[in-house]
Every structure is written in structure tokens, then in C-alpha cells.
N, C-alpha and C positions, 0 to 999 in steps of 0.2 A: 268774200265778195268785197269789193272796194266800198267804202263807206259813202262816198259821195254818190256812187251808182245806187246803192240801196236806198238812200234818202231820196233821190229823184224818183225811183221806181215807186216808193211808197206813197209819195205826194202825188203821182200820176194815177195811181191806182185809187187812191182815196177821191181824187177829183172824178175818175171814171165811174165809181160807184155812188157819186153824189154826197159823200159824207163831209168833205171839205166845205160844200156849201152849207152845212148845217153846223158849222164851227168847230169841227174835229180837226186837230192838229198833230204833227209828228213830232217825236221826241227820241233822244238816245238816252239809254240807262246803262248801268255797268253790271247787270245781272250776270251770274256765271252759270246758273242752272236752269234758266228758262230763256227761251229765245224772244219771245215777245209778251207783250201786257196791254190790255185795254182798261183804261181808267175812265168810267162813266162820270165820276165827279169832277174831273177836270177836261173832260172831252179829249183824251190824249191816247194815242196809239204809239208805244214805244217799243224799240228794238234793242236787244243787247249789242252794245258796240264790240265787246270782245268775241262773242259768239258770231256775229255777222262777219268780222274780220276773217275767222279762220273756217268758215263754211262756204259751200258752193252756192252759186246763185240760184239753183232750184230750190234748196232748203230755205234760204232768205225769202224768196217770193211766196213760197207756201206759206210761211210764218206771217207775212204781211196780209196775205188773202184770209188766213185763218183769223187774224185780229179784226179785219174788216167784216167778216161774217159776225162776230161778236157785236160790233155796232149795229149791224143791220137787224140782228135777232133781238136785241135789247138786253138789258141788264138782268133780267129774271130767267134767262135761258140757260147760262152755263153751257154744257155741252150736250144738251137733250136733243130730241128729233128736230125741233124747229131750228136749233142752231145748225144741226147736220144739214138740213135742206139748205140754209143759207151758205154754209160752207161750200157744198156742190155748186150752188149758183155762182159763187165767187171763184170757183176753180181751185179750191184748197181741198186737201184730203180731210174728209169728215172724221177726223180722229182727235180724241182729247189732247194726247200729248205726241209730239213729234220725236220719235225715238232715233230718226235718221240725223246724220250730221256728226260732226266732230264736237267733242266737249272740251271745256277749259280744264286742264289738269289742276287738281286740288294742291295747294302747296303745304297743307297740313295734313298729317297722317296720325291716326290713333292706333296703338297697339294694346292688345289685351294682356293682362298679366297672367293669364292662363298659358302655361307653355304649349299645350294642345291646341290652341286656337291659332289659325293662321289669317283670320280676317283682318283686313286693313279698313280703318274707318276714315274715309277722306273728308276733308272740311276746307273750306275757303277762308274761314277766320279761326283764329286761335280762341278755344273756350275760355270763359271767364275764369280767373284764378280762384281756388278754392272750390269750384263745383266739381264734384266726382261724377264721371259718367261711367256706367256699367255696360259691358258687352253683352249682347243678347244673340250672339251668333249660335247656331245650332250646337256647336261644341261646348258651349258655355251656359246654355239655358237652364240646366239643372243644377248648376253649381251654386254655392253661396255667394252673395255679393262681393265679399272681401276677395274672393279668388278671380274676380273678373273685372277688375278696375282697369279703365283705359287710360294710357299715358300718352300725352301728345307731343308731337316733335315737328319741326320743318322738314318736309320731304325734298325741298329744293332750295 
């Protein structure tokens, strides 16, 4: 979805549901693994700029409505029955995580030292140097730690 269209839609929906009048604002963030976020401490609803750009309008609109439902339900409700009722009222799918839409490809991949393991460990940031990560894929679960160390490299 076009970023300016998404921002316009977010602000219009925030106004329609009366949260703009209560001091809530819209912002962009650079998240790669979640579409949106509600921050009660700053009264901010944010959308992921990278995920908004590569997803369809319906996915972005559902995310905005999902976050507005969090505001209406309040900070202590998470994704409980109260939040689900507000999600339905807002026109959002009453689900904790949205599995639909396109994801941002991770530029970092980890490979296990076990030759029988073909699991790829995707990351958006290179792990800190000196920290050893261990593979817990089913093929490696019962092996000693030294036999399943992950090595990291750039995928693209």
C-alpha cells in the first residue's frame, strides 16, 4: 500500500473511532516482523513502513483497525475477550497475530553445523560477535551443543 494513503486512512479511522480527540497520534516505525503496534505510554499507534509498502490495502487496514481496538479495549486487555469484542466493533479480524500478507525477507541466515540439519534460521540483524547460538531444530534436539552451533552469513 502507498504510505501516504495508509497514513491518511489511519488518521481518518482514528478520528472516526474518537481516539484522535483523546490525544492519540499516528507514527511510522521500521519493524520487520510485526505490522503494527500500540504504545499506551506515548499514545501512539505505529505501522511498519517496510511491511505497509509491500502489503495489500486490506492487510494494512486490518492492522490499523486491530491497533485501534487495542486503544479502545485499554492497556490491560492484550488479546482477550474484551479486546476481541472491540476488534469486531472496529471491523478487524479478532485474531492475535495476522498471518496474512507478505513478509520482509531476512537478510541474515544461520546454518547449523550438523550436516543432517537443513533448517535455516532467518534474522534481520547479525547476532553479536562472540555469542554462540545453538540449533534446536528437530534433527538436532538430542545432539550435544558442540554439534549444532549456528554460523551466520548474509543471505543477500
